[in-house]
All heavy atoms as an XYZ file, in Angstrom:
717
protein
N      -8.498     10.916    -24.548
C      -7.376     10.197    -24.034
C      -6.274     11.168    -23.463
O      -6.067     12.177    -24.019
C      -6.735      9.346    -25.176
C      -5.588      8.463    -24.797
S      -6.070      7.276    -23.669
C      -4.531      6.652    -23.114
N      -5.738     10.699    -22.359
C      -4.748     11.569    -21.699
C      -3.344     11.427    -22.284
O      -2.895     10.325    -22.579
C      -4.707     11.194    -20.303
S      -3.394     11.973    -19.268
N      -2.640     12.535    -22.551
C      -1.304     12.463    -23.045
C      -0.303     12.956    -21.990
O       0.874     13.157    -22.403
C      -1.222     13.109    -24.384
C      -1.553     14.561    -24.306
O      -1.845     15.087    -23.307
N      -1.624     15.229    -25.468
N      -0.724     13.287    -20.913
C       0.145     13.777    -19.866
C       0.878     12.521    -19.151
O       0.153     11.740    -18.536
C      -0.669     14.547    -18.784
C       0.270     15.189    -17.662
O       1.367     14.688    -17.464
O      -0.211     16.087    -17.037
N       2.170     12.466    -19.300
C       2.894     11.351    -18.793
C       2.708     11.078    -17.223
O       2.560      9.967    -16.784
C       4.351     11.377    -19.015
C       4.749     11.181    -20.534
O       3.869     10.726    -21.267
O       5.860     11.636    -20.998
N       2.681     12.133    -16.487
C       2.508     11.984    -15.043
C       1.108     11.419    -14.735
O       0.970     10.583    -13.855
C       2.642     13.307    -14.387
C       4.085     13.779    -14.429
C       4.532     14.506    -13.161
C       5.881     15.140    -13.352
N       6.986     14.240    -13.039
N       0.092     11.833    -15.342
C      -1.249     11.315    -15.182
C      -1.278      9.829    -15.646
O      -1.987      9.018    -14.958
C      -2.351     12.071    -15.809
C      -2.681     13.363    -15.062
C      -3.624     14.287    -15.928
C      -3.231     13.108    -13.739
N      -0.697      9.537    -16.684
C      -0.578      8.120    -17.098
C       0.095      7.192    -16.131
O      -0.425      6.071    -15.916
C       0.041      8.088    -18.531
C      -0.728      8.633    -19.773
C       0.105      8.616    -20.979
C      -1.999      7.911    -19.914
N       1.245      7.740    -15.612
C       1.876      6.972    -14.478
C       0.942      6.757    -13.276
O       0.926      5.635    -12.749
C       3.093      7.730    -14.054
C       4.180      7.600    -15.168
C       5.459      8.414    -14.783
O       5.505      8.884    -13.692
O       6.231      8.634    -15.637
N       0.083      7.770    -12.968
C      -0.749      7.658    -11.812
C      -1.877      6.598    -12.164
O      -2.255      5.794    -11.250
C      -1.372      9.019    -11.466
C      -0.338      9.928    -10.819
C      -0.953     11.295    -10.482
C       0.169     12.194     -9.967
N      -0.362     13.418     -9.464
N      -2.421      6.654    -13.342
C      -3.411      5.631    -13.721
C      -2.816      4.241    -13.612
O      -3.437      3.329    -13.039
C      -3.924      5.952    -15.181
C      -4.653      7.173    -15.204
C      -4.725      4.766    -15.713
C      -5.056      7.732    -16.550
N      -1.639      4.103    -14.159
C      -0.922      2.731    -14.125
C      -0.712      2.278    -12.627
O      -0.904      1.176    -12.298
C       0.311      2.727    -14.901
N      -0.316      3.262    -11.770
C      -0.142      3.040    -10.393
C      -1.315      2.459     -9.706
O      -1.322      1.499     -8.986
C       0.453      4.242     -9.721
C       0.582      4.213     -8.210
C       1.574      3.464     -7.645
C      -0.314      4.823     -7.392
C       1.747      3.393     -6.257
C      -0.235      4.774     -6.085
C       0.842      4.072     -5.435
O       0.899      3.993     -4.125
N      -2.436      3.196     -9.961
C      -3.700      2.738     -9.332
C      -4.171      1.387     -9.865
O      -4.524      0.501     -9.117
C      -4.766      3.838     -9.566
C      -6.145      3.265     -9.066
C      -4.399      5.036     -8.697
N      -4.079      1.208    -11.245
C      -4.509     -0.057    -11.761
C      -3.697     -1.267    -11.469
O      -4.184     -2.405    -11.492
C      -4.587      0.110    -13.293
C      -5.641      0.986    -13.847
C      -5.535      1.191    -15.403
C      -7.044      0.531    -13.445
N      -2.542     -1.005    -10.885
C      -1.651     -2.120    -10.498
C      -2.039     -2.715     -9.137
O      -1.612     -3.690     -8.770
C      -0.179     -1.621    -10.373
N      -2.994     -2.105     -8.437
C      -3.466     -2.572     -7.139
C      -4.867     -2.495     -7.036
O      -5.495     -1.419     -7.167
C      -2.761     -1.723     -5.992
O      -3.467     -2.010     -4.759
N      -5.524     -3.684     -6.822
C      -7.016     -3.641     -6.645
C      -7.453     -2.807     -5.440
O      -8.476     -2.200     -5.552
C      -7.520     -5.082     -6.485
C      -8.996     -5.304     -6.799
C      -9.338     -5.050     -8.223
O      -8.546     -5.191     -9.153
O     -10.558     -4.665     -8.373
N      -6.682     -2.891     -4.401
C      -6.995     -2.055     -3.191
C      -7.005     -0.535     -3.443
O      -7.818      0.219     -3.073
C      -6.046     -2.399     -1.990
C      -6.198     -3.748     -1.476
N      -7.364     -4.403     -1.363
C      -5.275     -4.561     -0.913
C      -7.229     -5.643     -0.825
N      -5.957     -5.728     -0.593
N      -5.937     -0.136     -4.138
C      -5.850      1.370     -4.543
C      -7.051      1.721     -5.429
O      -7.660      2.794     -5.161
C      -4.533      1.647     -5.215
C      -3.307      1.625     -4.263
C      -2.177      2.178     -4.956
N      -1.588      1.348     -5.997
C      -0.457      0.532     -5.909
N       0.288      0.561     -4.798
N      -0.105     -0.160     -6.933
N      -7.352      0.959     -6.366
C      -8.429      1.133     -7.243
C      -9.781      1.251     -6.376
O     -10.603      2.175     -6.653
C      -8.588      0.090     -8.294
C      -9.700      0.232     -9.275
C      -9.540     -0.868    -10.333
C     -10.870     -1.483    -10.575
N     -10.887     -2.640    -11.453
N      -9.971      0.267     -5.554
C     -11.211      0.275     -4.712
C     -11.295      1.458     -3.788
O     -12.427      1.988     -3.560
C     -11.312     -1.027     -3.907
C     -11.643     -2.226     -4.775
O     -12.248     -2.043     -5.810
N     -11.291     -3.407     -4.381
N     -10.125      1.948     -3.342
C     -10.160      3.162     -2.406
C     -10.666      4.286     -3.267
O     -11.542      5.117     -2.813
C      -8.828      3.417     -1.806
C      -8.437      2.354     -0.683
C      -8.754      4.835     -1.215
C      -7.116      2.381     -0.186
N     -10.159      4.525     -4.450
C     -10.563      5.631     -5.272
C     -12.077      5.507     -5.595
O     -12.708      6.537     -5.523
C      -9.687      5.680     -6.530
C      -8.542      6.697     -6.484
C      -7.569      6.451     -5.372
C      -7.876      6.824     -7.831
N     -12.469      4.333     -5.918
C     -13.917      4.089     -6.241
C     -14.744      4.502     -5.050
O     -15.793      5.100     -5.205
C     -14.177      2.740     -6.703
C     -13.577      2.329     -8.090
C     -13.673      0.850     -8.361
C     -14.409      3.099     -9.156
N     -14.349      4.120     -3.854
C     -15.110      4.376     -2.647
C     -15.154      5.825     -2.264
O     -16.216      6.286     -1.770
C     -14.624      3.551     -1.471
C     -15.453      3.633     -0.297
C     -16.785      2.980     -0.324
C     -15.090      4.200      0.826
C     -17.621      3.092      0.782
C     -15.905      4.324      2.018
C     -17.144      3.687      1.958
O     -18.035      3.781      3.030
N     -14.091      6.542     -2.597
C     -14.057      7.946     -2.278
C     -14.726      8.852     -3.330
O     -14.699     10.085     -3.151
C     -12.534      8.377     -2.163
C     -11.838      7.967     -0.881
C     -10.373      8.390     -0.958
C     -12.512      8.480      0.394
N     -15.276      8.233     -4.343
C     -15.970      8.999     -5.365
C     -17.014      9.987     -4.769
O     -17.992      9.523     -4.257
C     -16.634      8.037     -6.319
C     -17.209      8.756     -7.546
O     -16.841      9.905     -7.766
O     -18.007      8.091     -8.245
N     -16.647     11.234     -4.767
C     -17.465     12.349     -4.398
C     -17.911     12.445     -2.887
O     -18.837     13.119     -2.600
C     -18.788     12.441     -5.292
O     -19.645     11.405     -4.912
N     -17.285     11.660     -2.047
C     -17.595     11.720     -0.649
C     -16.373     11.636      0.234
O     -15.344     11.159     -0.173
C     -18.479     10.485     -0.200
C     -19.893     10.631     -0.846
C     -20.861      9.580     -0.178
O     -20.541      9.243      0.989
O     -21.715      9.187     -0.971
N     -16.364     12.165      1.411
C     -15.363     12.047      2.424
C     -15.601     10.838      3.280
O     -16.729     10.555      3.650
C     -15.342     13.231      3.332
C     -15.066     14.588      2.689
C     -15.585     15.742      3.640
C     -13.638     14.727      2.358
N     -14.485     10.149      3.618
C     -14.580      8.862      4.394
C     -13.294      8.787      5.313
O     -12.288      9.208      5.059
C     -14.736      7.670      3.582
C     -16.003      7.638      2.802
N     -17.229      7.339      3.418
C     -16.321      7.735      1.481
C     -18.178      7.301      2.454
N     -17.604      7.482      1.355
N     -13.631      8.132      6.473
C     -12.449      7.764      7.348
C     -11.758      6.515      6.848
O     -12.457      5.699      6.093
C     -12.941      7.584      8.838
O     -13.743      6.430      8.887
C     -13.679      8.789      9.302
N     -10.585      6.231      7.311
C      -9.918      4.947      6.990
C     -10.655      3.784      7.406
O     -10.807      2.765      6.660
C      -8.556      5.099      7.675
C      -8.213      6.515      7.765
C      -9.583      7.188      7.992
N     -11.367      3.846      8.515
C     -12.073      2.747      9.086
C     -13.371      2.449      8.142
O     -13.552      1.297      7.761
C     -12.675      3.018     10.469
C     -13.662      2.037     10.994
C     -13.186      1.394     12.185
C     -14.229      0.432     12.827
N     -14.568     -0.736     12.023
N     -13.986      3.503      7.709
C     -15.144      3.353      6.704
C     -14.641      2.666      5.463
O     -15.299      1.823      4.852
C     -15.754      4.717      6.464
C     -16.525      5.258      7.573
C     -17.051      6.763      7.322
O     -16.301      7.472      6.705
N     -18.247      6.963      7.760
N     -13.513      3.199      4.947
C     -12.900      2.645      3.686
C     -12.643      1.194      3.832
O     -12.947      0.336      2.987
C     -11.715      3.412      3.146
C     -12.057      4.906      2.910
C     -11.049      2.794      2.044
C     -10.860      5.849      2.821
N     -11.922      0.870      5.008
C     -11.490     -0.508      5.215
C     -12.780     -1.483      5.306
O     -12.717     -2.553      4.815
N     -13.754     -0.963      6.070
C     -14.978     -1.824      6.225
C     -15.653     -2.024      4.909
O     -16.277     -3.141      4.553
C     -15.910     -1.171      7.184
C     -15.499     -1.240      8.667
O     -14.515     -1.965      8.957
O     -16.102     -0.534      9.485
N     -15.644     -0.956      4.028
C     -16.357     -1.103      2.775
C     -15.653     -1.997      1.728
O     -16.347     -2.707      0.954
C     -16.531      0.304      2.097
N     -14.290     -2.060      1.777
C     -13.581     -2.858      0.803
C     -12.957     -4.069      1.465
O     -12.187     -4.786      0.816
C     -12.562     -1.993     -0.023
C     -11.357     -1.540      0.898
C     -13.248     -0.874     -0.688
C     -10.310     -0.843      0.051
N     -13.319     -4.285      2.739
C     -12.854     -5.476      3.411
C     -11.270     -5.610      3.517
O     -10.739     -6.601      3.152
C     -13.408     -6.705      2.819
C     -13.410     -7.963      3.758
O     -13.419     -7.711      4.957
N     -13.437     -9.106      3.185
N     -10.746     -4.545      3.935
C      -9.284     -4.447      4.206
C      -9.018     -3.934      5.620
O      -9.808     -2.964      5.996
C      -8.640     -3.629      3.103
C      -7.155     -3.485      3.380
C      -8.760     -4.263      1.752
N      -8.036     -4.436      6.333
C      -7.812     -3.964      7.682
C      -7.376     -2.457      7.673
O      -6.654     -2.060      6.731
C      -6.610     -4.826      8.365
C      -7.076     -6.205      8.637
C      -5.995     -6.923      9.368
N      -4.674     -6.663      8.608
C      -3.594     -7.217      8.881
N      -3.566     -8.251      9.754
N      -2.506     -6.975      8.177
N      -7.789     -1.799      8.668
C      -7.563     -0.263      8.801
C      -6.052      0.043      8.746
O      -5.719      1.064      8.047
C      -8.180      0.240     10.124
O      -9.583     -0.172     10.071
C      -8.104      1.713     10.103
N      -5.245     -0.763      9.372
C      -3.758     -0.327      9.329
C      -3.223     -0.466      7.869
O      -2.438      0.301      7.458
C      -2.975     -1.219     10.334
C      -2.951     -2.682      9.943
O      -3.925     -3.223      9.368
N      -1.873     -3.360     10.371
N      -3.711     -1.400      7.050
C      -3.265     -1.502      5.641
C      -3.886     -0.328      4.816
O      -3.201      0.174      4.014
C      -3.804     -2.860      5.143
C      -3.144     -3.160      3.755
N      -1.787     -3.061      3.474
C      -3.738     -3.399      2.546
C      -1.578     -3.317      2.185
N      -2.784     -3.515      1.594
N      -5.101      0.044      5.234
C      -5.743      1.141      4.538
C      -4.890      2.412      4.787
O      -4.720      3.248      3.880
C      -7.234      1.428      5.018
C      -8.134      0.239      4.462
C      -7.791      2.749      4.598
C      -8.317      0.182      2.993
N      -4.462      2.594      6.042
C      -3.737      3.776      6.406
C      -2.479      3.835      5.567
O      -2.076      4.939      5.092
C      -3.337      3.822      7.852
O      -4.516      3.916      8.667
N      -1.724      2.717      5.288
C      -0.501      2.656      4.514
C      -0.891      3.011      3.098
O      -0.229      3.749      2.392
C       0.104      1.296      4.576
C       0.687      1.028      5.896
O       1.034      1.963      6.648
N       0.802     -0.252      6.211
N      -2.012      2.450      2.525
C      -2.438      2.758      1.178
C      -2.779      4.251      0.996
O      -2.361      4.762     -0.012
C      -3.612      1.742      0.780
C      -3.295      0.377      0.672
C      -4.548     -0.440      0.626
C      -2.578      0.086     -0.621
N      -3.492      4.835      1.948
C      -3.808      6.212      1.935
C      -2.552      7.138      1.870
O      -2.498      8.076      1.126
C      -4.728      6.613      2.982
C      -6.182      6.121      2.897
C      -6.860      6.358      4.191
C      -6.862      6.775      1.741
N      -1.570      6.726      2.623
C      -0.321      7.436      2.702
C       0.385      7.431      1.373
O       0.811      8.426      0.899
C       0.550      6.817      3.750
O       1.787      7.476      3.818
N       0.434      6.273      0.739
C       0.929      6.052     -0.602
C       0.231      6.976     -1.625
O       0.745      7.604     -2.566
C       0.946      4.656     -1.063
C       1.882      3.740     -0.282
C       1.674      2.272     -0.532
O       0.789      1.917     -1.393
N       2.304      1.367      0.197
N      -1.118      6.871     -1.603
C      -1.986      7.671     -2.423
C      -1.790      9.109     -2.249
O      -1.813      9.937     -3.239
C      -3.438      7.262     -2.290
C      -3.799      5.801     -2.873
C      -5.142      5.477     -2.422
C      -3.744      5.787     -4.333
N      -1.578      9.577     -1.011
C      -1.312     11.017     -0.759
C       0.089     11.404     -1.340
O       0.083     12.461     -1.949
C      -1.244     11.268      0.743
C      -2.536     11.605      1.384
C      -2.514     12.177      2.791
N      -1.302     12.042      3.473
C      -1.084     11.230      4.459
N      -2.054     10.326      4.800
N       0.084     11.083      5.083
N       1.043     10.581     -1.284
C       2.365     10.878     -1.865
C       2.278     10.998     -3.399
O       3.033     11.730     -4.006
C       3.402      9.773     -1.442
C       3.738      9.828     -0.003
C       4.725      8.841      0.328
C       5.139      8.826      1.861
N       5.878      7.685      2.286
N       1.325     10.330     -3.989
C       1.154     10.446     -5.433
C       0.126     11.467     -5.755
O      -0.404     11.466     -6.952
C       0.765      9.032     -5.960
C       1.955      8.156     -6.066
O       2.718      8.306     -7.022
N       2.094      7.212     -5.042
N      -0.404     12.234     -4.857
C      -1.349     13.303     -5.126
C      -2.635     12.830     -5.692
O      -3.199     13.476     -6.562
C      -0.730     14.408     -5.899
C      -1.479     15.680     -5.877
O      -2.102     16.021     -4.894
O      -1.618     16.385     -6.943
N      -3.132     11.690     -5.121
C      -4.410     11.186     -5.677
C      -5.419     11.272     -4.561
O      -6.717     11.458     -4.959
C      -4.247      9.684     -5.990
C      -3.356      9.462     -7.106
C      -2.896      7.969     -7.282
C      -3.965      9.922     -8.445
N      -5.108     11.429     -3.301
C      -6.119     11.667     -2.225
C      -5.461     12.722     -1.309
O      -4.241     12.960     -1.315
C      -6.455     10.416     -1.397
C      -7.039      9.422     -2.233
C      -5.340      9.907     -0.610
N      -6.365     13.429     -0.535
C      -5.779     14.314      0.498
C      -6.662     14.099      1.738
O      -7.726     13.640      1.681
C      -5.819     15.846      0.018
C      -7.213     16.324     -0.181
C      -7.778     17.057      0.975
C      -8.016     16.165     -1.249
C      -9.014     17.571      0.768
C      -9.238     16.662     -1.349
C      -9.746     17.358     -0.338
O     -10.977     17.911     -0.439
N      -5.971     14.466      2.850
C      -6.697     14.512      4.143
C      -7.363     15.807      4.311
O      -6.654     16.830      4.441
C      -5.662     14.293      5.324
S      -6.428     14.154      6.896
N      -8.677     15.807      4.434
C      -9.434     17.002      4.620
C      -9.441     17.564      6.056
O      -9.712     18.676      6.272
C     -10.859     16.773      4.149
N      -8.976     16.697      6.972
C      -8.981     17.077      8.394
C      -7.621     16.741      9.017
O      -7.546     15.851      9.889
C     -10.156     16.381      9.178
O     -10.006     14.979      8.984
C     -11.466     16.864      8.762
N      -6.564     17.331      8.605
C      -5.159     16.940      8.959
C      -4.906     17.229     10.518
O      -4.008     16.646     11.030
C      -4.371     17.725      8.073
C      -5.102     18.909      7.663
C      -6.519     18.449      7.595
N      -5.612     18.098     11.100
C      -5.313     18.519     12.492
C      -5.982     17.654     13.545
O      -5.740     17.833     14.708
C      -5.776     19.975     12.626
C      -4.920     20.905     11.781
O      -3.790     20.637     11.534
N      -5.514     22.006     11.361
N      -6.774     16.688     13.098
C      -7.355     15.851     14.121
C      -6.563     14.444     14.187
O      -5.961     14.020     13.119
C      -8.790     15.517     14.014
C      -9.141     14.839     12.639
C      -9.635     16.837     14.032
C     -10.562     14.433     12.563
N      -6.547     13.835     15.236
C      -5.757     12.642     15.455
C      -6.508     11.343     15.003
O      -5.910     10.481     14.240
C      -5.356     12.482     16.879
C      -4.337     11.411     17.101
C      -3.736     11.584     18.578
N      -3.195     10.321     18.952
C      -1.892      9.977     18.735
N      -1.138     10.700     18.108
N      -1.502      8.890     19.237
N      -7.784     11.235     15.327
C      -8.520     10.047     14.941
C      -9.688     10.429     14.131
O     -10.248     11.518     14.268
C      -9.053      9.364     16.285
C      -8.005      8.575     17.023
C      -8.647      7.790     18.115
C      -8.998      6.451     17.612
N      -9.480      5.536     18.594
N     -10.053      9.510     13.180
C     -11.186      9.733     12.380
C     -10.979     10.857     11.242
O     -11.917     11.561     10.935
N      -9.803     10.890     10.761
C      -9.466     11.807      9.703
C     -10.326     11.487      8.447
O     -10.655     10.319      8.209
C      -7.947     11.726      9.336
C      -7.062     12.233     10.322
C      -5.658     12.238      9.920
C      -4.821     12.736     11.103
N      -3.473     13.088     10.706
N     -10.692     12.476      7.816
C     -11.463     12.383      6.546
C     -10.606     12.513      5.282
O      -9.832     13.441      5.183
C     -12.680     13.331      6.516
C     -13.640     13.203      7.570
C     -14.646     14.420      7.620
C     -14.458     11.883      7.384
N     -10.789     11.631      4.286
C     -10.039     11.682      3.100
C     -10.982     11.881      1.913
O     -12.146     11.451      1.833
C      -9.308     10.384      2.931
C      -8.157     10.255      3.853
C      -8.323      9.738      5.174
C      -6.745     10.703      3.506
C      -7.262      9.704      6.047
C      -5.747     10.576      4.436
C      -6.000     10.069      5.721
O      -4.876     10.023      6.503
N     -10.414     12.550      0.915
C     -11.092     12.829     -0.403
C     -10.136     12.679     -1.556
O      -8.940     12.712     -1.356
C     -11.705     14.177     -0.299
N     -10.685     12.700     -2.760
C      -9.917     12.657     -3.973
C      -9.416     14.084     -4.279
O     -10.071     15.034     -4.148
C     -10.748     12.172     -5.094
C     -11.271     10.687     -5.000
C     -12.119     10.406     -6.208
C     -10.040      9.690     -4.931
N      -8.165     14.134     -4.759
C      -7.590     15.365     -5.402
C      -8.124     15.448     -6.820
O      -8.836     14.615     -7.287
C      -6.059     15.267     -5.408
O      -5.649     14.221     -6.304
C      -5.463     15.152     -4.095
N      -7.758     16.563     -7.418
C      -8.184     16.725     -8.890
C      -7.566     15.534     -9.733
O      -8.264     14.980    -10.644
C      -7.786     18.045     -9.421
C      -8.695     19.140     -8.847
O      -9.754     18.880     -8.404
O      -8.212     20.288     -8.939
N      -6.342     15.223     -9.470
C      -5.653     14.083    -10.152
C      -6.399     12.787     -9.816
O      -6.615     11.916    -10.701
C      -4.151     14.005     -9.833
C      -3.294     15.026    -10.551
O      -3.928     15.804    -11.357
O      -2.129     15.034    -10.307
N      -6.777     12.583     -8.632
C      -7.462     11.384     -8.159
C      -8.800     11.339     -8.900
O      -9.252     10.232     -9.349
N      -9.547     12.404     -9.074
C     -10.819     12.432     -9.722
C     -10.501     12.045    -11.244
O     -11.394     11.339    -11.868
C     -11.434     13.736     -9.653
C     -11.963     14.043     -8.233
C     -12.584     15.416     -8.125
C     -12.914     15.684     -6.722
N     -13.319     17.149     -6.539
N      -9.560     12.573    -11.824
C      -9.215     12.246    -13.171
C      -8.927     10.798    -13.398
O      -9.418     10.107    -14.303
C      -8.026     13.110    -13.711
C      -7.681     12.819    -15.152
C      -8.301     13.539    -16.189
C      -6.817     11.793    -15.486
C      -8.045     13.281    -17.531
C      -6.565     11.542    -16.799
C      -7.132     12.149    -17.802
O      -6.925     11.847    -19.170
N      -8.055     10.213    -12.506
C      -7.756      8.790    -12.592
C      -9.002      7.964    -12.373
O      -9.257      6.975    -13.091
C      -6.635      8.440    -11.479
C      -6.490      6.867    -11.399
C      -5.324      9.057    -11.830
N      -9.854      8.337    -11.479
C     -11.130      7.601    -11.225
C     -12.005      7.691    -12.458
O     -12.582      6.668    -12.802
C     -11.790      8.254    -10.024
C     -13.231      7.550     -9.640
C     -13.067      6.135     -9.314
C     -13.903      8.324     -8.575
N     -12.150      8.851    -13.054
C     -12.976      8.860    -14.326
C     -12.410      8.018    -15.349
O     -13.148      7.425    -16.114
C     -13.055     10.316    -14.787
C     -13.974     11.178    -13.887
O     -14.862     10.687    -13.302
N     -13.688     12.441    -13.805
N     -11.048      7.893    -15.504
C     -10.502      7.019    -16.518
C     -10.781      5.589    -16.193
O     -11.184      4.808    -17.024
C      -8.969      7.222    -16.439
C      -8.287      6.363    -17.549
C      -8.153      6.728    -18.808
C      -7.808      5.086    -17.085
C      -7.638      5.927    -19.824
C      -7.230      4.262    -18.063
C      -7.075      4.608    -19.384
O      -6.541      3.869    -20.323
N     -10.731      5.198    -14.880
C     -10.935      3.858    -14.445
C     -12.392      3.433    -14.698
O     -12.740      2.333    -15.183
C     -10.619      3.673    -12.977
C      -9.139      3.703    -12.749
C     -11.175      2.360    -12.422
C      -8.688      3.878    -11.328
N     -13.287      4.324    -14.426
C     -14.786      4.065    -14.592
C     -15.224      4.031    -16.053
O     -16.237      3.532    -16.324
C     -15.507      5.181    -13.829
C     -15.480      4.977    -12.310
C     -16.067      6.149    -11.560
C     -17.464      6.439    -11.738
N     -17.928      7.441    -10.843
N     -14.369      4.669    -16.974
C     -14.870      4.669    -18.373
C     -14.537      3.456    -19.117
O     -13.808      2.591    -18.696
C     -14.274      5.974    -19.062
O     -12.820      5.773    -19.075
């Protein structure tokens, strides 16, 4: 069990939104574009972009290709992987 307050807050933040939870589940061990994520979890791409921005601010995902304009790839941070492991258990 985690006793780090910041990680517990991140777990609660993700669990408060089915979309955030589904994004983390979809990014499990793979890189994906916002379009791929949106198609997989049935959410419009513009909403996915907003969700990814929020997840980035909470250090749960990162953009692996920040210098390109279209088709950016996203992945989980170490904190994102920890939260995902907690959700999956």
